[in-house]
C-alpha positions in Angstrom: 128.5 -53.2 -17.2 131.9 -54.5 -16.0 134.3 -52.8 -13.6 137.3 -55.0 -14.6 139.7 -54.2 -17.4 141.5 -56.7 -19.6 142.4 -59.7 -17.4 146.1 -60.6 -17.2 147.1 -62.8 -20.1 143.9 -62.0 -22.1 145.0 -58.9 -23.9 146.1 -60.8 -27.0 142.7 -62.3 -27.5 140.8 -59.2 -26.5 142.6 -56.8 -28.8 141.9 -59.0 -31.8 138.2 -59.0 -31.0 137.0 -56.1 -28.9 133.8 -55.5 -27.0 131.5 -56.1 -30.0 132.8 -59.6 -30.7 133.6 -60.5 -27.1 130.2 -59.7 -25.5 127.7 -58.0 -27.8 127.6 -60.6 -30.5 126.8 -63.5 -28.2 125.7 -62.6 -24.7 123.8 -59.3 -25.4 122.1 -60.5 -28.5 120.9 -63.6 -26.7 119.3 -61.4 -24.0 117.7 -59.3 -26.7 116.3 -62.4 -28.3 114.9 -63.7 -25.0 113.2 -60.4 -24.4 111.7 -60.0 -27.8 110.8 -63.6 -28.7 107.2 -64.7 -29.0 106.0 -67.3 -26.6 107.0 -70.8 -27.8 104.4 -73.5 -28.3 106.2 -75.7 -25.6 109.3 -75.5 -23.4 111.1 -77.9 -25.7 114.6 -76.6 -26.5 114.0 -76.4 -30.2 110.7 -74.6 -29.8 112.4 -71.9 -27.7 115.4 -71.6 -30.0 113.1 -71.3 -33.1 111.6 -68.2 -31.6 114.9 -66.7 -30.7 116.2 -67.3 -34.3 113.2 -65.4 -35.6 114.1 -62.3 -33.6 117.8 -62.5 -34.5 116.9 -62.8 -38.2 114.6 -59.8 -37.9 117.3 -57.6 -36.5 117.7 -54.7 -38.9 121.1 -54.9 -40.5 122.3 -51.2 -40.6 124.0 -49.6 -43.5 127.1 -47.4 -42.9 124.9 -44.3 -42.3 122.8 -46.1 -39.7 126.0 -47.3 -38.0 127.4 -43.8 -37.8 124.2 -42.5 -36.3 123.2 -45.4 -34.0 126.4 -46.7 -32.5 129.2 -45.5 -30.2 132.5 -47.3 -29.7 135.0 -46.2 -27.1 137.9 -47.4 -24.9 138.8 -46.6 -21.4 141.6 -44.3 -20.3 143.2 -44.0 -16.9 141.0 -43.4 -13.9 139.8 -44.8 -10.6 137.6 -47.8 -10.0 136.4 -48.7 -6.5 139.0 -46.4 -4.9 141.9 -48.0 -6.8 143.8 -46.4 -9.6 143.3 -48.0 -13.0 145.6 -47.7 -16.0 144.3 -47.0 -19.5 143.6 -49.8 -22.0 146.6 -48.8 -24.1 148.8 -49.3 -21.0 147.5 -52.8 -20.3 150.1 -55.6 -20.7 150.0 -57.0 -24.2 148.0 -54.2 -25.8 149.7 -52.7 -28.9 150.4 -49.0 -28.6 148.5 -48.3 -31.9 145.5 -50.4 -31.0 142.1 -49.3 -32.3 140.1 -51.8 -30.3 137.0 -50.8 -28.5 136.3 -51.7 -24.8 132.8 -50.1 -24.9 129.9 -50.4 -27.3 126.5 -48.7 -27.3 123.9 -49.5 -30.0 120.5 -48.4 -30.9 119.0 -51.5 -32.7 115.7 -52.3 -34.4 113.8 -55.5 -34.8 111.7 -55.5 -37.9 108.7 -57.6 -36.8 105.0 -56.7 -36.5 105.3 -56.5 -32.7 108.6 -54.6 -32.4 108.8 -52.4 -35.5 109.5 -48.8 -34.4 110.6 -49.8 -30.9 114.2 -49.0 -30.1 116.5 -51.6 -28.4 119.4 -49.9 -26.7 122.3 -52.1 -25.9 125.4 -51.2 -23.8 128.5 -53.0 -22.7 131.7 -51.6 -21.4 134.8 -52.5 -19.3 136.2 -50.4 -16.5 132.8 -48.8 -15.7 131.8 -47.7 -12.3 129.9 -50.8 -11.2 129.4 -54.3 -12.3 125.8 -55.4 -13.1 123.7 -57.0 -15.8 120.1 -56.0 -16.2 117.3 -55.5 -18.7 114.9 -52.5 -18.6 111.6 -52.8 -20.4 110.2 -49.3 -20.7 106.5 -49.1 -21.4 105.0 -46.4 -23.7 103.6 -43.4 -21.9 99.9 -42.6 -22.4 99.1 -40.5 -25.5 97.2 -37.9 -23.3 99.1 -36.5 -20.3 96.8 -35.7 -17.5 99.2 -35.3 -14.5 101.9 -32.9 -13.3 101.1 -30.2 -15.8 103.4 -27.2 -15.0 101.7 -24.1 -13.7 101.4 -21.1 -16.0 101.8 -23.1 -19.3 99.1 -22.5 -21.9 97.4 -25.5 -23.6 99.1 -24.7 -26.9 102.6 -24.5 -25.4 102.0 -27.6 -23.3 101.1 -29.6 -26.4 104.1 -28.2 -28.3 106.5 -29.1 -25.5 105.2 -32.6 -25.3 105.5 -33.2 -29.0 109.0 -31.9 -29.4 110.3 -33.7 -26.3 111.3 -30.5 -24.4 108.9 -31.5 -21.7 109.1 -35.1 -20.4 106.4 -35.0 -17.9 105.5 -38.5 -16.9 108.0 -41.2 -16.0 107.2 -44.3 -17.9 106.4 -47.6 -16.1 109.6 -49.7 -16.2 110.1 -53.4 -15.6 113.7 -54.1 -14.5 115.0 -57.6 -14.8 118.2 -57.8 -12.8 120.5 -60.7 -13.6 123.7 -59.8 -11.8 124.8 -59.4 -9.0 121.3 -60.2 -7.7 118.4 -61.9 -9.5 115.4 -59.8 -8.9 112.4 -58.0 -10.6 111.3 -54.5 -10.0 108.3 -52.6 -11.4 108.4 -48.8 -11.2 105.2 -46.8 -11.7 103.6 -43.5 -10.8 101.4 -43.0 -7.8 99.5 -39.9 -6.6 100.9 -38.2 -3.6 98.4 -37.8 -0.7 96.6 -34.4 -0.7 94.4 -32.2 -2.8 97.0 -31.5 -5.5 97.4 -34.0 -8.4 101.1 -34.7 -8.0 102.6 -38.0 -9.2 105.7 -39.6 -7.6 107.6 -42.8 -8.6 107.1 -46.0 -6.6 108.4 -49.6 -6.9 107.3 -53.2 -6.4 110.3 -55.6 -5.9 110.9 -59.3 -6.0 114.3 -60.8 -5.0 114.8 -64.4 -5.9 117.3 -65.1 -3.0 115.2 -63.3 -0.4 112.0 -65.2 -1.5 113.5 -68.7 -1.6 116.5 -68.3 0.9 119.0 -69.8 -1.5 121.1 -68.9 -4.5 120.7 -70.3 -7.9 123.3 -72.6 -9.3 126.3 -71.0 -11.1 125.8 -70.6 -14.8 128.4 -73.1 -15.9 127.2 -75.7 -13.4 123.7 -75.4 -15.0 125.2 -75.7 -18.5 127.2 -78.8 -17.6 124.1 -80.4 -16.1 122.1 -79.7 -19.3 124.9 -81.2 -21.4 124.8 -84.3 -19.3 121.1 -84.8 -19.6 120.9 -83.7 -23.2 118.9 -80.5 -22.8 119.9 -78.1 -25.7 117.7 -75.1 -24.6 120.6 -72.9 -23.4 123.0 -73.9 -26.1 123.3 -71.9 -29.4 122.2 -73.5 -32.6 124.1 -72.9 -35.8 121.3 -70.8 -37.3 121.3 -68.6 -34.2 125.0 -68.0 -34.5 124.6 -67.2 -38.2 121.8 -64.7 -37.5 123.7 -62.9 -34.7 126.9 -62.6 -36.8 124.9 -61.3 -39.8 124.0 -58.2 -37.7 127.3 -57.9 -35.9 129.3 -58.0 -39.1 127.3 -55.2 -40.6 128.0 -53.0 -37.5 131.7 -53.8 -37.6 131.8 -53.1 -41.4 130.1 -49.8 -40.8 132.9 -48.8 -38.4 135.3 -49.1 -41.3 133.3 -46.7 -43.5 134.7 -43.1 -44.2 131.9 -41.5 -42.0 132.3 -44.0 -39.2 132.2 -42.7 -35.6 135.6 -42.1 -34.2 136.8 -44.2 -31.3 135.7 -42.2 -28.2 137.4 -42.3 -24.8 136.1 -42.4 -21.3 137.9 -42.5 -17.9 138.0 -45.7 -16.0 135.4 -45.7 -13.2 133.0 -43.5 -15.2 129.7 -44.6 -16.9 131.3 -44.5 -20.4 131.5 -41.8 -23.1 129.0 -38.9 -23.1 128.4 -39.6 -26.9 126.4 -42.7 -25.9 123.7 -40.6 -24.2 122.7 -39.2 -27.6 121.4 -42.6 -28.7 118.3 -41.8 -26.5 115.8 -39.6 -28.3 113.4 -37.1 -26.8 111.9 -38.5 -23.6 113.2 -42.0 -24.0 115.3 -41.8 -20.8 119.0 -42.7 -20.2 121.3 -45.5 -19.5 120.9 -47.5 -16.2 123.4 -47.2 -13.4 122.4 -50.4 -11.7 
């Protein structure tokens, strides 16, 4: 999530590419690959990149119907960010009046491997959102049998029906949050029983903050890359087959946006959390987008 709009002088580049090419194709798919990759045999750069490539190659390439159902593209209108008025994307200097470029993308992706088949990967990037942050949430499956927090006065049959159809989302899933920006930290949320005779569950957290633990900040990203280039470590650099695999998926999504049944370009006010249409990418009790 970014709170900035199109930086001065960058509108020409950005309008030719949009959020999908600018951020999703490279940065977000790299994070997806790092989350979903199998453990490498060693920490050698090629061993790590081999595993990432396998994930990117296994990304399900959607057909136009999939794109229409599992993606949202939008652009920001006028609004307020951080107490400051913000103009719409179409009013940014250098943006054509008839532009159809997206500044926001939300995707429901699938990775067709034995481990991840059937597990949704929900990706979101947008400009002029309320806050700036980068994070990954790994949401664990809820138990198949729900023992806690059963509502009073609900029969067994009705309870089972509500759980199956998603109208009752009773237990919050355990969630591992990996925060990348503005802080580097880990947080694990889980349910605990409240003190007392009643069986009432409430959420709790365990946190680890890198800067607090070690009393120093990590090196800036480009400083790390420059050092790796000097010492010949290719781990954090993209290999040609990685780039091919990520564009294979990206191109299919972009192609689907040109289909007759493609989702229309939605709008959202600057300073919001994006278009409401993106919320529909979550199904049943899967949750919602993070707000940092």
